[in-house]
C-alpha angles and dihedrals in degrees: 000000000000124000128202128189109236093231089061095046096098100137121096114274092246089064091059092044092057087070103045092102084072089059140283122320112217117203114212136196114204087345095306121113115250104161144003135213111206142156117268094186110146092022131104128221093248093056092046092049093048092047090060098038109108094206092052092047090050089050092052092047091050090052092048090050091052091048091051089050091052095246097122128109119238122229089243090057090050091050090050091049092053097035095245124154119245111259116240116256115264114258116242120223 
């Protein structure tokens, strides 16, 4: 991962973007990270947006904490609740 002090980042953004396939570029201010330029190839806008949404992240963390505490509901329990049949196991190749 490369870092670049913001005061030294004087080239056009497109110049920095040409090199993101080599890894992320982290922009720093007084040595502390403030932004990153990285490839999003293989991603979609919804995934990127959700991955940076504080409310969504908090929701995921809360669900993980409940799971760790054994408070989750299994898919089998949900199927029983709604009268759904258990899906057959996927066949492995």
